[in-house]
N, CA, C and O atoms as CSV, one atom per row, in Angstrom:
chain,resi,resn,atom,element,x,y,z
A,1,MET,N,N,0.765,-0.918,0.154
A,1,MET,CA,C,-0.357,-0.108,0.185
A,1,MET,C,C,0.660,1.445,0.199
A,1,MET,O,O,1.531,1.730,1.021
A,2,ILE,N,N,0.194,2.276,-1.002
A,2,ILE,CA,C,1.251,3.701,-0.962
A,2,ILE,C,C,0.154,4.634,-0.613
A,2,ILE,O,O,-1.058,4.526,-0.801
A,3,PHE,N,N,0.936,5.688,0.003
A,3,PHE,CA,C,0.689,6.505,1.043
A,3,PHE,C,C,1.147,7.889,-0.125
A,3,PHE,O,O,2.152,7.943,-0.834
A,4,TYR,N,N,0.283,8.671,-0.030
A,4,TYR,CA,C,1.080,10.060,-1.246
A,4,TYR,C,C,0.042,10.850,-0.674
A,4,TYR,O,O,-0.992,10.557,-0.074
A,5,THR,N,N,0.740,12.259,-1.110
A,5,THR,CA,C,0.083,13.786,0.199
A,5,THR,C,C,0.809,14.626,-1.310
A,5,THR,O,O,1.798,14.316,-1.974
A,6,ASN,N,N,-0.354,15.993,-1.486
A,6,ASN,CA,C,0.433,16.864,-2.029
A,6,ASN,C,C,0.197,18.426,-1.045
A,6,ASN,O,O,0.047,19.604,-1.370
A,7,GLY,N,N,0.254,17.771,0.144
A,7,GLY,CA,C,-0.076,18.482,2.084
A,7,GLY,C,C,-1.837,18.842,2.061
A,7,GLY,O,O,-2.703,18.888,2.935
A,8,HIS,N,N,-1.826,18.968,1.187
A,8,HIS,CA,C,-4.084,19.196,1.237
A,8,HIS,C,C,-4.949,17.715,0.998
A,8,HIS,O,O,-6.158,17.638,1.218
A,9,ASP,N,N,-4.145,16.599,0.526
A,9,ASP,CA,C,-5.323,15.974,-0.206
A,9,ASP,C,C,-3.975,14.474,-0.119
A,9,ASP,O,O,-2.891,14.310,-0.679
A,10,ILE,N,N,-5.013,13.399,1.159
A,10,ILE,CA,C,-4.414,11.876,0.631
A,10,ILE,C,C,-4.483,11.235,-0.288
A,10,ILE,O,O,-5.227,11.712,-1.145
A,11,TRP,N,N,-3.723,9.702,-0.698
A,11,TRP,CA,C,-4.367,9.117,-1.772
A,11,TRP,C,C,-3.756,7.343,-1.524
A,11,TRP,O,O,-2.624,7.421,-1.046
A,12,VAL,N,N,-4.011,6.454,-1.636
A,12,VAL,CA,C,-3.697,4.894,-0.914
A,12,VAL,C,C,-4.046,4.524,-2.082
A,12,VAL,O,O,-5.113,4.983,-2.489
A,13,TRP,N,N,-3.258,3.569,-3.004
A,13,TRP,CA,C,-2.264,2.898,-4.148
A,13,TRP,C,C,-2.692,1.703,-3.353
A,13,TRP,O,O,-2.440,2.024,-2.192
A,14,ASP,N,N,-3.363,0.121,-3.349
A,14,ASP,CA,C,-3.154,-0.795,-3.324
A,14,ASP,C,C,-2.462,-1.501,-4.918
A,14,ASP,O,O,-2.982,-2.365,-5.624
A,15,ASP,N,N,-1.235,-0.825,-5.116
A,15,ASP,CA,C,-0.780,-1.750,-6.283
A,15,ASP,C,C,-0.727,-2.714,-5.830
A,15,ASP,O,O,-1.721,-3.306,-6.251
A,16,ALA,N,N,0.037,-3.619,-4.918
A,16,ALA,CA,C,-0.458,-5.014,-5.198
A,16,ALA,C,C,-1.526,-5.716,-5.578
A,16,ALA,O,O,-1.612,-6.639,-6.388
A,17,GLY,N,N,-2.468,-5.103,-4.805
A,17,GLY,CA,C,-3.916,-5.119,-4.332
A,17,GLY,C,C,-4.843,-5.192,-6.656
A,17,GLY,O,O,-5.637,-5.927,-7.243
A,18,GLY,N,N,-4.044,-4.003,-7.006
A,18,GLY,CA,C,-4.260,-3.881,-8.013
A,18,GLY,C,C,-5.078,-2.847,-8.061
A,18,GLY,O,O,-5.383,-2.397,-9.166
A,19,TYR,N,N,-5.407,-2.478,-7.305
A,19,TYR,CA,C,-6.606,-1.454,-7.302
A,19,TYR,C,C,-5.999,0.141,-7.611
A,19,TYR,O,O,-4.886,0.468,-7.198
A,20,PRO,N,N,-6.837,1.036,-8.354
A,20,PRO,CA,C,-6.382,2.070,-8.847
A,20,PRO,C,C,-6.401,3.579,-7.342
A,20,PRO,O,O,-7.458,3.952,-6.832
A,21,PRO,N,N,-5.534,3.941,-7.095
A,21,PRO,CA,C,-5.625,5.127,-6.423
A,21,PRO,C,C,-6.907,6.017,-5.769
A,21,PRO,O,O,-7.629,6.592,-6.583
A,22,ARG,N,N,-7.102,6.101,-4.860
A,22,ARG,CA,C,-8.525,6.897,-4.283
A,22,ARG,C,C,-7.756,7.473,-2.938
A,22,ARG,O,O,-6.773,7.109,-2.293
A,23,SER,N,N,-8.699,8.550,-2.845
A,23,SER,CA,C,-8.516,9.389,-1.954
A,23,SER,C,C,-9.703,8.995,-0.570
A,23,SER,O,O,-10.893,8.734,-0.397
A,24,VAL,N,N,-8.340,9.181,0.244
A,24,VAL,CA,C,-8.725,9.163,1.667
A,24,VAL,C,C,-8.581,10.204,2.832
A,24,VAL,O,O,-7.780,11.101,2.570
A,25,PHE,N,N,-9.361,10.303,4.432
A,25,PHE,CA,C,-9.129,11.194,4.792
A,25,PHE,C,C,-7.774,11.405,6.128
A,25,PHE,O,O,-7.667,12.314,6.952
A,26,GLY,N,N,-6.921,10.235,5.922
A,26,GLY,CA,C,-5.548,10.059,6.932
A,26,GLY,C,C,-4.987,8.514,6.628
A,26,GLY,O,O,-5.659,7.534,6.306
A,27,PHE,N,N,-3.907,8.581,6.781
A,27,PHE,CA,C,-3.197,8.008,6.603
A,27,PHE,C,C,-3.814,6.445,7.919
A,27,PHE,O,O,-3.989,6.480,9.137
A,28,PHE,N,N,-3.968,5.309,6.932
A,28,PHE,CA,C,-4.646,3.915,8.341
A,28,PHE,C,C,-3.465,3.817,9.415
A,28,PHE,O,O,-2.423,4.437,9.627
A,29,SER,N,N,-4.015,2.933,9.884
A,29,SER,CA,C,-3.242,2.941,11.563
A,29,SER,C,C,-2.337,1.466,10.778
A,29,SER,O,O,-2.389,0.857,9.709
A,30,LYS,N,N,-1.295,1.378,12.465
A,30,LYS,CA,C,-1.200,0.438,11.972
A,30,LYS,C,C,-1.657,-0.993,11.924
A,30,LYS,O,O,-1.268,-1.809,11.088
A,31,ASP,N,N,-2.850,-1.321,13.267
A,31,ASP,CA,C,-3.401,-2.954,12.311
A,31,ASP,C,C,-4.506,-2.391,10.940
A,31,ASP,O,O,-5.135,-3.076,10.134
A,32,THR,N,N,-4.429,-1.048,11.070
A,32,THR,CA,C,-5.108,-1.409,9.766
A,32,THR,C,C,-4.896,-1.709,8.878
A,32,THR,O,O,-5.678,-2.319,8.149
A,33,LEU,N,N,-2.984,-1.183,8.418
A,33,LEU,CA,C,-2.884,-1.570,7.443
A,33,LEU,C,C,-1.826,-4.065,7.326
A,33,LEU,O,O,-1.411,-4.925,6.550
A,34,GLN,N,N,-2.016,-3.803,8.483
A,34,GLN,CA,C,-1.383,-5.666,8.821
A,34,GLN,C,C,-2.832,-6.372,8.178
A,34,GLN,O,O,-2.734,-7.211,7.282
A,35,TYR,N,N,-4.231,-5.940,8.738
A,35,TYR,CA,C,-4.899,-6.328,8.294
A,35,TYR,C,C,-5.313,-6.625,6.176
A,35,TYR,O,O,-5.428,-7.669,5.534
A,36,ARG,N,N,-5.400,-5.355,5.810
A,36,ARG,CA,C,-5.742,-5.430,4.712
A,36,ARG,C,C,-4.507,-5.973,3.817
A,36,ARG,O,O,-4.690,-6.123,2.609
A,37,VAL,N,N,-3.535,-6.202,4.267
A,37,VAL,CA,C,-2.260,-7.095,3.584
A,37,VAL,C,C,-2.569,-8.066,3.875
A,37,VAL,O,O,-3.211,-8.947,3.304
A,38,CYS,N,N,-1.960,-7.949,5.155
A,38,CYS,CA,C,-2.412,-9.825,5.263
A,38,CYS,C,C,-3.376,-10.109,5.680
A,38,CYS,O,O,-3.141,-10.699,6.735
A,39,PHE,N,N,-5.038,-10.027,5.397
A,39,PHE,CA,C,-6.013,-10.598,6.220
A,39,PHE,C,C,-6.841,-10.439,4.048
A,39,PHE,O,O,-6.922,-11.128,3.031
A,40,GLN,N,N,-7.135,-9.359,4.444
A,40,GLN,CA,C,-8.004,-9.323,2.959
A,40,GLN,C,C,-7.507,-9.749,2.027
A,40,GLN,O,O,-8.398,-10.100,1.253
A,41,ARG,N,N,-6.331,-9.973,1.541
A,41,ARG,CA,C,-5.518,-9.770,0.182
A,41,ARG,C,C,-5.612,-11.489,0.330
A,41,ARG,O,O,-5.826,-12.132,-0.698
A,42,ARG,N,N,-5.486,-12.028,1.315
A,42,ARG,CA,C,-5.128,-13.606,1.145
A,42,ARG,C,C,-6.509,-14.567,1.392
A,42,ARG,O,O,-6.708,-15.762,1.174
A,43,GLU,N,N,-7.309,-13.567,1.910
A,43,GLU,CA,C,-8.628,-14.399,1.983
A,43,GLU,C,C,-9.918,-13.587,0.806
A,43,GLU,O,O,-11.105,-13.771,1.076
A,44,LYS,N,N,-9.593,-12.848,-0.270
A,44,LYS,CA,C,-9.771,-11.842,-1.516
A,44,LYS,C,C,-10.530,-13.474,-2.251
A,44,LYS,O,O,-10.025,-14.552,-2.563
A,45,LEU,N,N,-12.105,-12.868,-2.298
A,45,LEU,CA,C,-12.882,-13.999,-2.734
A,45,LEU,C,C,-13.727,-13.112,-4.205
A,45,LEU,O,O,-13.993,-11.958,-3.869
A,46,ASP,N,N,-14.061,-13.352,-5.329
A,46,ASP,CA,C,-13.748,-12.995,-6.058
A,46,ASP,C,C,-15.372,-13.173,-6.573
A,46,ASP,O,O,-15.685,-13.928,-7.494
A,47,LEU,N,N,-16.408,-12.280,-5.751
A,47,LEU,CA,C,-17.969,-12.198,-5.130
A,47,LEU,C,C,-18.528,-12.485,-6.830
A,47,LEU,O,O,-19.081,-13.505,-7.239
A,48,LEU,N,N,-18.104,-10.951,-7.808
A,48,LEU,CA,C,-18.778,-10.717,-8.778
A,48,LEU,C,C,-18.945,-11.989,-9.448
A,48,LEU,O,O,-20.037,-12.491,-9.712
A,49,ALA,N,N,-17.894,-12.452,-9.691
A,49,ALA,CA,C,-18.010,-13.878,-11.119
A,49,ALA,C,C,-19.949,-14.855,-9.961
A,49,ALA,O,O,-20.859,-14.252,-10.531
A,50,ASP,N,N,-20.093,-15.052,-9.744
A,50,ASP,CA,C,-20.985,-15.553,-8.767
A,50,ASP,C,C,-22.236,-14.750,-9.138
A,50,ASP,O,O,-23.264,-15.420,-9.034
A,51,VAL,N,N,-22.474,-13.046,-9.685
A,51,VAL,CA,C,-23.792,-12.694,-9.403
A,51,VAL,C,C,-24.052,-13.075,-10.038
A,51,VAL,O,O,-23.160,-13.414,-10.816
A,52,ARG,N,N,-25.384,-13.413,-10.398
A,52,ARG,CA,C,-26.499,-13.879,-11.409
A,52,ARG,C,C,-27.416,-12.682,-11.087
A,52,ARG,O,O,-27.545,-12.348,-9.909
A,53,PRO,N,N,-28.222,-11.850,-12.312
A,53,PRO,CA,C,-28.675,-10.341,-12.221
A,53,PRO,C,C,-30.565,-11.279,-11.887
A,53,PRO,O,O,-31.038,-12.228,-12.512
A,54,ASP,N,N,-31.275,-10.376,-10.515
A,54,ASP,CA,C,-32.496,-10.504,-10.875
A,54,ASP,C,C,-33.278,-10.012,-12.141
A,54,ASP,O,O,-33.369,-8.857,-12.559
A,55,ALA,N,N,-34.014,-11.571,-12.836
A,55,ALA,CA,C,-35.163,-11.092,-13.476
A,55,ALA,C,C,-36.583,-10.161,-12.912
A,55,ALA,O,O,-37.441,-9.759,-13.697
A,56,THR,N,N,-36.635,-9.894,-11.263
A,56,THR,CA,C,-37.468,-9.505,-11.529
A,56,THR,C,C,-37.764,-7.603,-11.383
A,56,THR,O,O,-38.739,-6.864,-11.246
A,57,ILE,N,N,-36.116,-7.444,-11.525
A,57,ILE,CA,C,-35.700,-6.225,-11.605
A,57,ILE,C,C,-35.067,-5.918,-13.051
A,57,ILE,O,O,-35.212,-4.829,-13.607
A,58,ALA,N,N,-34.422,-6.886,-13.546
A,58,ALA,CA,C,-33.817,-6.958,-14.645
A,58,ALA,C,C,-33.834,-8.393,-15.250
A,58,ALA,O,O,-33.015,-9.254,-14.928
A,59,GLY,N,N,-35.178,-8.640,-16.462
A,59,GLY,CA,C,-36.125,-9.424,-16.754
A,59,GLY,C,C,-35.716,-9.606,-18.388
A,59,GLY,O,O,-35.779,-10.575,-19.144
A,60,ARG,N,N,-35.341,-8.440,-18.536
A,60,ARG,CA,C,-34.510,-8.357,-20.601
A,60,ARG,C,C,-33.589,-9.356,-20.585
A,60,ARG,O,O,-33.162,-10.033,-19.650
A,61,LEU,N,N,-33.279,-9.357,-22.040
A,61,LEU,CA,C,-31.838,-10.475,-22.165
A,61,LEU,C,C,-31.320,-9.544,-22.296
A,61,LEU,O,O,-30.231,-9.659,-21.734
A,62,TYR,N,N,-31.486,-8.021,-22.989
A,62,TYR,CA,C,-30.105,-7.107,-22.713
A,62,TYR,C,C,-29.176,-6.453,-21.621
A,62,TYR,O,O,-27.981,-6.178,-21.732
A,63,GLN,N,N,-30.289,-6.207,-20.177
A,63,GLN,CA,C,-29.716,-6.673,-19.227
A,63,GLN,C,C,-29.493,-6.884,-18.188
A,63,GLN,O,O,-29.087,-6.351,-17.156
A,64,ILE,N,N,-30.052,-8.418,-18.856
A,64,ILE,CA,C,-28.392,-9.497,-17.916
A,64,ILE,C,C,-27.568,-9.143,-18.978
A,64,ILE,O,O,-26.478,-8.742,-18.570
A,65,GLU,N,N,-27.698,-9.140,-20.379
A,65,GLU,CA,C,-26.739,-8.923,-21.575
A,65,GLU,C,C,-25.161,-8.328,-19.986
A,65,GLU,O,O,-24.303,-8.669,-19.172
A,66,SER,N,N,-26.118,-7.006,-20.823
A,66,SER,CA,C,-24.988,-5.670,-20.171
A,66,SER,C,C,-24.481,-6.054,-18.186
A,66,SER,O,O,-23.370,-5.626,-17.874
A,67,ILE,N,N,-25.155,-6.668,-17.246
A,67,ILE,CA,C,-25.241,-6.485,-16.069
A,67,ILE,C,C,-23.578,-7.700,-15.699
A,67,ILE,O,O,-22.452,-7.484,-15.252
A,68,THR,N,N,-24.455,-9.152,-16.291
A,68,THR,CA,C,-23.594,-9.715,-16.750
A,68,THR,C,C,-21.951,-9.481,-17.166
A,68,THR,O,O,-20.926,-9.574,-16.491
A,69,ARG,N,N,-22.260,-9.030,-19.023
A,69,ARG,CA,C,-20.798,-8.451,-19.422
A,69,ARG,C,C,-19.880,-7.027,-18.207
A,69,ARG,O,O,-18.917,-6.427,-18.685
A,70,LEU,N,N,-20.180,-6.815,-17.277
A,70,LEU,CA,C,-19.870,-5.940,-16.309
A,70,LEU,C,C,-18.916,-6.275,-15.276
A,70,LEU,O,O,-17.754,-5.958,-15.023
A,71,ALA,N,N,-20.178,-7.344,-14.545
A,71,ALA,CA,C,-19.335,-7.870,-13.856
A,71,ALA,C,C,-18.389,-8.455,-14.164
A,71,ALA,O,O,-17.723,-8.498,-13.130
A,72,GLU,N,N,-17.445,-9.349,-15.529
A,72,GLU,CA,C,-17.052,-9.925,-16.235
A,72,GLU,C,C,-15.805,-8.919,-15.742
A,72,GLU,O,O,-14.943,-9.045,-14.873
A,73,ARG,N,N,-16.047,-8.094,-16.494
A,73,ARG,CA,C,-14.970,-6.899,-16.716
A,73,ARG,C,C,-14.415,-6.027,-15.359
A,73,ARG,O,O,-13.385,-5.353,-15.363
A,74,PHE,N,N,-15.405,-6.208,-14.107
A,74,PHE,CA,C,-14.196,-6.326,-12.988
A,74,PHE,C,C,-13.958,-7.003,-12.362
A,74,PHE,O,O,-13.337,-6.763,-11.326
A,75,SER,N,N,-14.402,-8.300,-12.770
A,75,SER,CA,C,-13.960,-9.420,-11.906
A,75,SER,C,C,-12.248,-9.540,-12.937
A,75,SER,O,O,-11.452,-10.472,-12.819
A,76,GLN,N,N,-12.097,-8.493,-13.751
A,76,GLN,CA,C,-10.814,-9.328,-14.563
A,76,GLN,C,C,-10.155,-7.894,-14.233
A,76,GLN,O,O,-9.027,-7.795,-14.715
A,77,ARG,N,N,-10.637,-6.663,-13.461
A,77,ARG,CA,C,-9.955,-5.197,-12.626
A,77,ARG,C,C,-9.998,-3.891,-14.203
A,77,ARG,O,O,-8.967,-3.227,-14.312
A,78,HIS,N,N,-10.827,-3.688,-14.987
A,78,HIS,CA,C,-10.980,-2.805,-15.818
A,78,HIS,C,C,-11.797,-2.308,-16.004
A,78,HIS,O,O,-11.805,-1.439,-16.876
């Protein structure tokens, strides 16, 4: 995890996790960093691969297809 700042805004970049940089309100504590690095990276599940659209909400074929493709792209970290 990489923190960087311009003196006003603080950003964190989880480069090993494959996530883009994002703005945060402060630096993480030592316990939080250890949790994120050790536990979350080791126990990470790909939950989007198992998502199936609810037919009562998005029952049309193009809606189901777009939700499925979107979940696939997020799982591939695009």
